[in-house]
C-alpha positions in Angstrom: -6.1 -23.1 12.7 -2.4 -23.9 12.6 0.3 -21.4 12.0 1.1 -23.1 8.6 -2.6 -22.7 7.5 -2.6 -19.0 8.5 0.5 -18.4 6.5 -1.2 -19.7 3.4 -4.1 -17.2 3.6 -4.0 -14.4 0.9 -2.8 -11.0 2.0 -5.5 -8.3 1.8 -4.6 -5.1 0.0 -5.0 -2.1 2.3 -7.8 0.3 1.2 -5.4 3.2 1.2 -2.6 1.6 -0.9 -0.3 3.9 -2.8 -1.9 3.0 -6.1 -5.4 4.0 -4.8 -4.1 7.3 -3.4 -2.3 8.0 -6.7 -5.4 7.3 -8.7 -7.5 9.6 -6.5 -4.9 12.4 -6.8 -4.9 12.1 -10.6 -8.7 12.2 -10.7 -8.7 15.3 -8.5 -6.0 16.9 -10.6 -8.2 16.3 -13.7 -11.4 17.7 -12.1 -10.0 20.9 -10.7 -9.3 22.5 -14.1 -12.8 21.6 -15.3 -14.3 23.2 -12.2 -12.2 26.3 -12.9 -13.4 26.6 -16.5 -17.0 26.3 -15.3 -16.5 29.0 -12.7 -14.6 31.3 -15.1 -17.3 31.0 -17.7 -20.1 31.6 -15.2 -18.4 34.6 -13.6 -17.4 36.1 -16.9 -21.0 35.9 -18.1 -22.1 37.6 -14.9 -19.6 40.4 -15.3 -20.8 41.0 -18.9 -24.4 41.1 -17.7 -23.5 43.7 -15.1 -21.5 45.8 -17.6 -24.3 48.3 -18.3 -24.4 49.2 -14.6 -21.0 51.0 -14.8 -21.5 52.5 -18.3 -20.3 56.1 -18.4 -18.3 55.8 -15.1 -14.6 55.6 -14.7 -15.0 52.1 -13.2 -15.2 50.6 -16.7 -11.4 50.1 -16.8 -11.2 48.2 -13.4 -14.1 46.1 -14.7 -12.2 45.3 -17.8 -9.2 44.2 -15.8 -11.4 42.0 -13.7 -12.9 40.4 -16.7 -9.5 39.9 -18.3 -8.3 38.2 -15.1 -11.3 35.8 -15.1 -10.9 35.1 -18.8 -7.2 34.5 -18.6 -7.5 32.1 -15.6 -10.3 30.2 -17.4 -8.3 30.0 -20.7 -5.2 28.7 -18.9 -7.2 26.0 -17.1 -9.0 25.1 -20.3 -5.6 24.5 -21.8 -4.5 22.5 -18.8 -7.4 20.1 -19.4 -5.8 19.1 -22.7 -2.5 18.1 -21.0 -1.9 14.7 -19.5 -2.4 14.7 -15.7 1.1 13.3 -15.2 2.7 16.1 -17.1 4.2 18.6 -14.7 6.6 21.2 -16.1 7.3 24.8 -16.1 4.8 25.6 -18.8 1.7 24.8 -16.7 2.9 26.7 -13.7 4.2 29.6 -15.7 0.9 30.3 -17.4 -0.9 29.9 -14.1 1.4 32.5 -12.6 0.9 34.7 -15.6 -2.9 34.7 -14.9 -2.5 35.0 -11.2 -0.4 38.2 -11.4 -3.2 39.8 -13.5 -5.5 39.6 -10.5 -3.7 42.4 -8.8 -4.5 44.9 -11.6 -8.2 45.8 -11.0 -7.6 47.5 -7.7 -4.6 49.4 -9.1 -6.9 50.6 -11.9 -9.3 52.0 -9.4 -6.5 54.2 -8.0 -6.4 56.1 -11.3 -10.2 56.1 -12.0 -10.5 59.9 -12.3 -11.2 61.8 -15.5 -9.3 62.8 -17.6 -6.3 60.7 -16.7 -8.2 57.5 -16.2 -7.4 56.2 -19.7 -3.7 57.1 -19.6 -3.5 55.4 -16.2 -4.2 52.0 -17.9 -0.7 52.2 -19.3 0.6 52.4 -15.8 -1.5 49.3 -14.8 -0.2 47.5 -17.8 3.4 48.4 -16.9 2.8 47.1 -13.4 1.6 43.8 -14.7 4.8 43.6 -16.8 6.8 44.1 -13.6 4.8 41.4 -11.8 5.6 38.9 -14.4 9.4 39.4 -14.0 9.7 36.4 -11.7 8.3 34.3 -14.5 10.8 35.5 -17.1 13.6 35.1 -14.6 12.6 31.5 -14.0 12.5 30.8 -17.7 15.8 32.5 -18.4 17.6 30.6 -15.6 16.1 27.2 -16.4 14.2 26.9 -13.1 11.6 24.2 -12.6 8.9 26.4 -11.0 8.0 30.0 -10.4 8.6 30.8 -6.7 8.1 34.1 -5.0 10.4 34.9 -2.1 11.6 37.8 -0.1 10.6 41.2 -1.4 8.5 39.8 -4.2 6.3 38.0 -1.7 6.0 41.2 0.4 5.1 43.2 -2.7 2.3 40.8 -3.6 1.0 40.8 0.0 0.8 44.6 -0.2 -1.1 44.5 -3.5 -3.6 42.0 -2.1 -4.0 44.0 1.1 -4.7 47.1 -1.0 -8.0 45.6 -2.0 -9.2 45.4 1.6 -7.7 48.8 2.6 -9.5 50.5 -0.3 -12.9 49.0 0.3 -12.8 48.0 3.9 -14.4 51.2 5.2 -17.3 50.9 2.7 -20.3 48.7 2.7 -18.4 46.4 0.2 -16.0 45.3 3.0 -17.0 41.7 2.7 -16.8 41.8 -1.1 -13.3 43.2 -0.8 -12.3 40.5 1.7 -13.5 37.8 -0.7 -11.6 39.4 -3.5 -8.4 39.6 -1.4 -8.8 35.9 -0.5 -9.2 35.1 -4.2 -6.0 36.9 -5.0 -4.2 35.0 -2.3 -5.5 31.7 -3.5 -4.2 32.3 -7.0 -0.8 33.3 -5.7 -0.6 30.7 -3.0 1.2 28.0 -5.0 4.0 30.5 -5.9 4.3 32.6 -2.7 3.2 30.0 -0.1 3.8 26.5 -1.6 3.5 24.9 1.9 0.1 26.4 2.6 -1.6 23.1 1.5 -3.4 24.6 -1.6 -2.3 22.6 -4.7 -1.6 24.3 -8.0 -4.6 22.6 -9.5 -7.0 23.6 -6.8 -5.8 27.2 -6.5 -7.5 28.6 -9.6 -10.8 27.1 -8.7 -10.6 28.4 -5.1 -9.6 31.9 -6.4 -12.5 32.0 -8.9 -14.9 30.9 -6.2 -13.8 33.8 -4.0 -14.1 36.2 -6.9 -17.6 35.0 -7.6 -18.6 35.5 -3.9 -17.1 39.0 -4.1 -19.0 39.9 -7.3 -22.3 38.6 -5.9 -22.0 40.6 -2.7 -21.0 44.0 -4.3 -23.6 46.7 -3.4 -24.9 48.9 -6.1 -23.8 52.5 -6.0 -25.2 55.8 -7.3 -22.9 56.2 -10.3 -24.4 53.2 -11.9 -28.0 54.2 -11.4 -30.3 56.0 -13.8 -32.8 56.9 -11.1 -32.9 60.5 -9.7 -30.0 61.3 -7.4 -30.9 60.8 -3.8 -29.7 62.9 -0.9 -26.1 64.0 -1.0 -25.3 62.1 2.2 -26.4 58.9 0.6 -24.6 59.8 -2.5 -21.3 60.2 -0.6 -21.7 56.8 0.9 -22.4 55.2 -2.5 -19.3 56.9 -3.9 -17.3 55.3 -1.2 -18.8 51.9 -2.1 -17.9 52.3 -5.7 -14.5 54.1 -5.7 -13.2 53.1 -2.3 -11.4 54.9 0.5 -8.5 56.2 -1.5 -10.6 58.7 -3.5 -13.1 59.3 -0.7 -10.3 60.6 1.6 -8.9 62.8 -1.1 -12.3 64.3 -1.9 -13.3 64.7 1.7 -10.6 67.3 2.2 -12.1 69.3 -0.7 -15.6 69.0 0.6 -14.6 70.1 4.1 -12.9 73.2 2.7 -16.2 74.2 1.2 -18.0 73.2 4.4 -15.9 75.7 6.4 -16.4 78.5 4.0 -20.2 78.0 3.8 -20.5 77.2 7.5 -22.1 73.8 7.1 -22.9 72.0 10.4 -21.5 68.8 9.0 -18.1 67.5 7.7 -17.2 64.7 5.3 -15.2 61.7 6.3 -14.4 58.3 4.9 -17.4 56.8 6.7 -19.9 59.5 5.7 -21.0 62.9 6.9 -20.8 63.7 10.6 -22.1 66.6 12.6 -19.7 69.0 14.3 -22.2 69.5 17.1 -23.9 66.6 18.9 -27.2 68.6 18.9 -27.3 68.5 15.1 -29.2 65.7 13.3 -27.3 64.9 10.1 -30.3 63.3 8.6 -32.5 66.4 9.1 -30.4 69.1 7.5 -32.3 72.0 5.9 -33.0 71.6 2.2 -30.9 74.6 1.3 -27.8 73.1 2.9 -28.5 69.7 1.3 -28.7 71.5 -2.1 -25.3 73.2 -1.4 -23.7 69.9 -0.5 -25.2 68.3 -3.6 -23.9 71.1 -5.8 -20.4 70.6 -4.3 -20.5 66.9 -5.0 -21.6 67.7 -8.5 -18.5 69.8 -9.0 -16.2 66.9 -7.7 -17.9 63.7 -8.7 -18.4 64.4 -12.4 -14.9 63.2 -12.9 -15.9 59.8 -11.7 -19.6 59.0 -12.0 -22.2 59.3 -14.7 -24.6 62.1 -13.9 -28.2 61.6 -14.5 -28.2 64.8 -16.6 -26.0 63.1 -19.2 -28.6 60.4 -19.8 -31.3 62.9 -20.6 -29.4 64.6 -23.3 
């Protein structure tokens, strides 16, 4: 074949031409919001199904904030489906940030989950959410093109995300808290870490997937159960699983004061009860001491959990 004949051969279009890549990107951008809506609907239904498990406890408010987060993310993504895939403006990113900032509220609600101030505490959580949305309003007021978290704002959100793991890391829900923290990070990634490789379209779906993994791995705790209360040692562990290390550490000091006065051979910690003498078997305490520990927990935990006695009235 001569050089002239070769020159007349048609040029083959590369498989990865810019037009093909652009089409694939547009398809992915259209599918991610749909996946987010499906995840939000499924997770929201699951949370509603589990609602009776926390009835009568102070964890109802954190549950409500979690449900609001899922519903808001799903509503924003449902709205994004109606927009042309080529449209990229402040409105889409602003609403996504509005929903992402809400994800930091459930764990803050847990910090005030003690009667009688648990209801008033929700105004504090709502005020915090208002503060978290300030970067959004600043961007709108200054005519910015996108919400971007830098400096102290980024550190502030990192601290709020880490609070989830710090609160439940010592409990048996450590993996659930890790998944929840990753979900928060995914929702905030396009605004705090835009170079992380997670697109603004994929971030909501990734965050909801992490939240779903967290919800499915949460262990059931005593406060949600209508069965007879088990031993106080197990009850203490289940309180940690439900309300986290923040409240467990605070109540442990109160329990240990009583333990010293009544000369119990055990002390309370964030990981459970431990013996002050190696020769003592914590799991084989006399029934009289177990009853004393249980009575002490009754006097403290009624501000948090639903006692079985309330269900029999």
